[in-house]
Every structure is written in structure tokens, then in C-alpha cells.
C-alpha positions in Angstrom: -2.6 -21.6 43.4 -2.2 -19.0 40.7 -5.3 -16.9 40.1 -4.0 -14.7 37.3 -5.6 -15.3 33.9 -3.4 -16.5 31.1 -1.5 -13.5 29.8 2.0 -12.3 29.0 3.1 -9.5 31.3 5.9 -7.2 30.1 7.5 -6.0 33.4 10.0 -3.2 33.6 12.8 -3.7 36.1 15.1 -1.1 37.7 18.0 0.2 35.7 20.0 0.7 38.8 18.4 1.5 42.2 16.2 -1.4 43.4 14.1 1.1 45.2 12.7 2.1 41.8 10.9 -1.3 41.6 7.2 -0.8 41.9 4.8 -2.7 44.1 2.8 -3.7 41.1 5.9 -5.2 39.4 6.7 -7.1 42.6 3.2 -8.5 42.8 3.2 -9.5 39.2 6.5 -11.4 39.3 5.3 -13.2 42.5 1.9 -14.1 41.1 2.8 -15.3 37.6 3.5 -19.0 37.0 6.7 -18.4 35.0 9.3 -15.6 34.5 11.2 -15.4 31.2 14.4 -13.5 31.8 17.2 -12.4 29.5 19.8 -13.6 32.0 18.4 -15.9 34.7 21.5 -15.6 36.9 21.3 -11.8 36.9 17.5 -11.8 37.4 17.7 -14.5 40.1 19.6 -11.9 42.3 16.7 -9.5 41.8 14.0 -12.1 42.7 16.0 -13.4 45.7 16.2 -9.8 47.0 12.4 -9.4 46.6 11.7 -12.8 48.2 10.1 -14.2 45.0 10.5 -17.9 44.1 8.6 -18.0 40.8 10.2 -20.5 38.4 12.4 -18.8 35.7 13.6 -19.7 32.2 16.0 -17.8 30.0 14.9 -15.9 26.9 17.6 -14.0 25.0 18.6 -13.2 21.4 20.0 -16.7 20.8 17.0 -18.8 22.0 13.9 -16.6 21.7 12.4 -18.5 18.8 12.9 -21.8 20.7 11.3 -20.4 23.9 8.2 -19.2 22.2 6.6 -22.7 22.1 7.4 -23.3 25.7 5.7 -20.0 26.8 2.7 -20.7 24.5 2.3 -24.1 26.2 2.2 -22.3 29.6 -0.4 -19.9 28.4 -2.5 -22.7 26.9 -2.4 -24.4 30.2 -4.0 -21.3 31.8 -0.8 -20.0 33.3 0.4 -16.4 33.2 4.0 -15.5 32.2 6.1 -12.4 32.8 8.9 -11.2 30.6 11.8 -9.2 32.0 15.1 -8.0 30.7 18.3 -7.4 32.6 17.3 -3.8 33.3 14.7 -1.4 32.2 11.8 -2.0 29.8 11.9 -5.3 27.8 12.1 -5.0 24.0 13.9 -1.7 24.1 17.2 -2.9 22.5 16.4 -6.2 24.2 14.8 -9.4 23.0 11.0 -10.0 23.2 9.2 -8.7 20.1 9.2 -12.2 18.5 7.6 -13.6 21.6 5.0 -10.7 21.9 4.1 -11.1 18.3 3.6 -14.9 18.7 1.5 -14.5 21.9 -0.7 -11.9 20.2 -1.2 -14.1 17.2 -2.2 -16.9 19.5 -4.9 -14.7 20.9 -3.6 -14.2 24.4 -3.5 -10.7 26.1 -0.2 -8.9 26.4 -0.1 -6.4 29.4 2.5 -3.9 30.4 3.8 -3.1 33.9 5.7 0.0 33.0 8.7 1.4 34.8 12.3 2.4 34.1 13.5 3.1 30.6 17.0 4.4 30.2 16.3 6.2 26.9 13.4 8.1 28.3 15.2 8.9 31.5 18.1 10.3 29.6 15.8 12.4 27.3 14.1 13.9 30.4 17.3 15.2 31.9 19.3 16.3 28.8 17.5 19.5 28.1 17.4 19.0 24.4 14.1 19.1 22.4 11.9 16.3 23.5 8.7 16.9 21.5 10.0 14.7 18.7 12.7 12.1 19.0 14.1 9.0 17.4 15.5 5.9 19.3 18.4 4.3 17.5 19.3 1.6 20.0 23.0 0.6 19.7 24.9 2.0 16.8 27.0 -0.5 14.9 30.0 -1.8 16.7 32.4 -1.6 13.8 33.8 1.9 13.0 33.1 1.8 9.3 29.5 0.6 9.8 28.9 3.1 12.6 30.2 6.0 10.5 28.0 4.9 7.6 24.9 4.8 9.8 25.7 8.2 11.3 26.0 9.5 7.8 22.4 8.3 7.1 21.2 10.1 10.3 23.1 13.4 9.7 20.1 15.2 8.3 17.6 13.9 10.9 16.1 17.0 12.5 14.6 15.1 15.5 16.5 14.5 18.7 18.4 11.1 18.4 18.8 8.7 21.3 21.2 5.8 21.3 22.9 3.4 23.7 26.6 2.8 23.9 29.0 0.6 25.8 32.0 1.7 27.9 34.7 0.4 25.5 33.2 2.2 22.5 31.9 5.4 24.0 34.9 7.6 23.3 35.3 6.4 19.7 31.5 6.8 19.1 31.5 10.4 20.3 34.5 11.2 18.0 32.6 9.7 15.1 29.6 11.8 15.9 31.7 14.9 15.9 33.3 14.0 12.6 30.0 13.2 10.9 27.6 15.6 12.5 30.0 18.4 13.1 32.0 19.5 16.2 29.3 21.9 17.5 26.4 19.3 17.5 25.2 19.2 21.1 25.2 15.8 22.9 23.7 14.9 26.3 25.7 12.0 27.8 24.1 10.1 30.7 26.2 7.5 32.5 25.1 4.9 35.1 21.5 6.3 35.3 19.9 5.9 38.8 23.1 4.2 40.1 25.6 5.4 42.7 27.9 7.0 40.2 25.2 8.6 37.9 26.6 11.4 35.8 25.2 13.5 33.0 26.6 16.4 30.9 25.5 18.3 27.8 28.4 19.5 25.6 29.2 20.1 22.0 30.4 16.9 20.3 34.1 18.0 20.2 34.1 19.2 23.8 32.4 15.9 24.9 35.2 13.9 23.3 37.7 15.9 25.2 35.7 15.5 28.4 35.7 11.7 28.1 39.5 11.6 27.4 40.3 13.6 30.6 39.2 10.9 33.1 39.1 7.1 32.8 36.1 7.0 35.2 34.0 9.0 32.7 34.3 6.1 30.3 33.0 3.4 32.7 29.5 2.1 33.0 26.5 2.1 30.7 25.8 5.1 28.5 22.9 6.8 26.8 23.6 9.6 24.3 20.9 12.2 23.5 22.0 13.9 20.3 20.6 17.3 19.1 18.8 17.0 15.8 20.3 18.5 12.7 19.1 21.9 11.4 16.3 22.2 9.0 17.2 23.1 5.4 15.5 25.4 3.1 14.6 24.1 -0.4 17.7 25.8 -1.8 19.8 23.8 0.6 20.7 26.6 3.1 20.5 25.7 6.8 18.0 27.4 9.1 17.2 26.8 12.7 13.5 26.2 13.0 13.1 27.7 16.4 14.9 30.9 15.2 12.6 31.1 12.2 9.5 30.5 14.2 10.5 33.1 16.8 10.8 35.7 14.1 7.5 34.7 12.5 5.6 34.5 15.7 6.6 38.0 16.6 4.8 39.1 13.4 1.8 36.9 13.1 -0.4 34.2 14.7 0.7 30.6 15.4 -1.1 29.0 12.4 0.1 31.6 10.0 3.7 31.4 11.3 3.6 27.6 10.9 2.3 27.8 7.4 5.0 30.3 6.4 7.8 28.2 8.0 6.5 25.1 6.2 6.6 26.9 2.9 10.2 28.2 3.5 11.6 24.9 4.8 9.5 22.3 3.0 8.8 20.5 6.3 5.4 19.2 7.3 3.0 22.0 8.4 1.6 19.8 11.3 5.1 19.2 12.7 6.0 22.9 12.6 2.7 23.9 14.1 3.3 21.5 17.0 6.7 23.1 17.5 5.2 26.6 17.3 2.6 25.7 20.0 5.4 24.4 22.2 7.4 27.7 21.8 4.4 29.9 22.6 3.6 27.7 25.6 7.2 28.1 26.9 6.8 31.9 26.6 
């Protein structure tokens, strides 16, 4: 008999290596009354591997609204439910936020069993600034829409993270080079935690050439970690924040350097102060 209280558990699953699955996640999936999975056929292989026989229902982008009532009924009956996606943390470019909102509105707890997240894993190995970043999910599939979205992001100074599929990765990188400039650095992570995991950090133009050199480099699932754009002075001239702060920190204290950089760039003093602290800590 299930002893868990009625709650929705958001359970992260491995993005590749099943050895990354935590004991807590295993116990949760075994103890809940119902598992809502993005693809039940895919997730059934995981539960069979783990020896878990918990009943499962599908919950994906096409049926999420219809599944909400079914899951609320389970919770009302005192049963607990787990939500999993095909890989990684649910709701990160995957369905689930409609369900979570409905469960919270109904007054039931929503609890996390954290684990793998491809976006964060890629950020951690790319070697690009990680103190401030923006997750974009999947860029538009159509070239015109993708280029338009990249145009909207061109002045974003924070590190950008996005997902991409194998059949669009080369075209996507070429579009980034065209819109952001050939020298914008990009970290590409392919097949994270899997047998053929690979990651490189190259200028956008060089990355396009790297992808074109070998068909194998365009296979699998991709995360792109894209260097943020340079800050601009109020007169429109570009300036690298770290270079500016480096010069100012050599002359004065952290607070004074941050205030001066904020005046010169028009950026938020708190954001620049946080970056100044990071630079001084690195020294």
C-alpha cells in the first residue's frame, strides 16, 4: 500500500548514462501511485531497467490539458504522482508547467527530485561566463524565424543557452555567425553523458567549419552555449566589461570600480558589482 502523501513529484531522469539516476529518484518512482511520462514507451524501458512496475500515463504537449484532470483525481484520492520527461529535468523545454500550475492551484504540494539538466551541464563545461545566463530552449525551426529571433538576442550581454537538433545544428550555427558575428564564441556540447559525448568551444565561423568537416559531429542531441554580446557605451561604442573592470580595479576599490563602469556603460550597478566581485575572487 502506498504511504506517500498526495503530492506531485517532479523527477529528473538521466540524459544519457543510467548510472546517473539517483537512489532517491528510483525510490520515488517506485513509491508513487502513478507516473506521468512524456513518452510512455521510452520511459517504460527505464522503469523496466530499474525493476519498477508503477502504472504510467502519457503527458506530452498534445494532451497535457486533458491529463490535468486525471492527475488531479489521483491526488484527490490521496495518491501521489510523479512527472518525468524523456531525459533530464521536466519542464525545461518539455511539457509540465500547465500541470504544475493546476496542481498548485488545487492546493497540493509540488516537490522536486533534482538531477540531470542538459543546459546546466553544458554551461558547466563550456568555460564561458556562468554568473549570468539566459536559457532560450529551442530556437525557431524555420530559418527566417530563427534569424529574426537571433536578431532580437544579438545585444544580450548574458551567456545564452539553447538546444538544437541534429538536422538543424549546422544551419543554426551558420545563422549565429551571420547575426552575432564570426568571432562570437560558442560552446557546443553533443550527446552529454553518453558514449560519444563531445564538447568544443570555437568562434562561430570556426564552429561551422568544424561541423562541416565530419558527418558524425552533426549527430545526436546538442546544447549550444553562446557568449554574450559586448556591453555598449551610451554613445554606442562597444566595450568589453571585463576589460573595463580590469582597468578600473587596478586603480580603485571594487565598489568604486563598479560605479564607474555603470556610469560609462549605462548597465545596472548591482550587476556590474557582482561581476567585479567575481573577477577579484578569480585573482
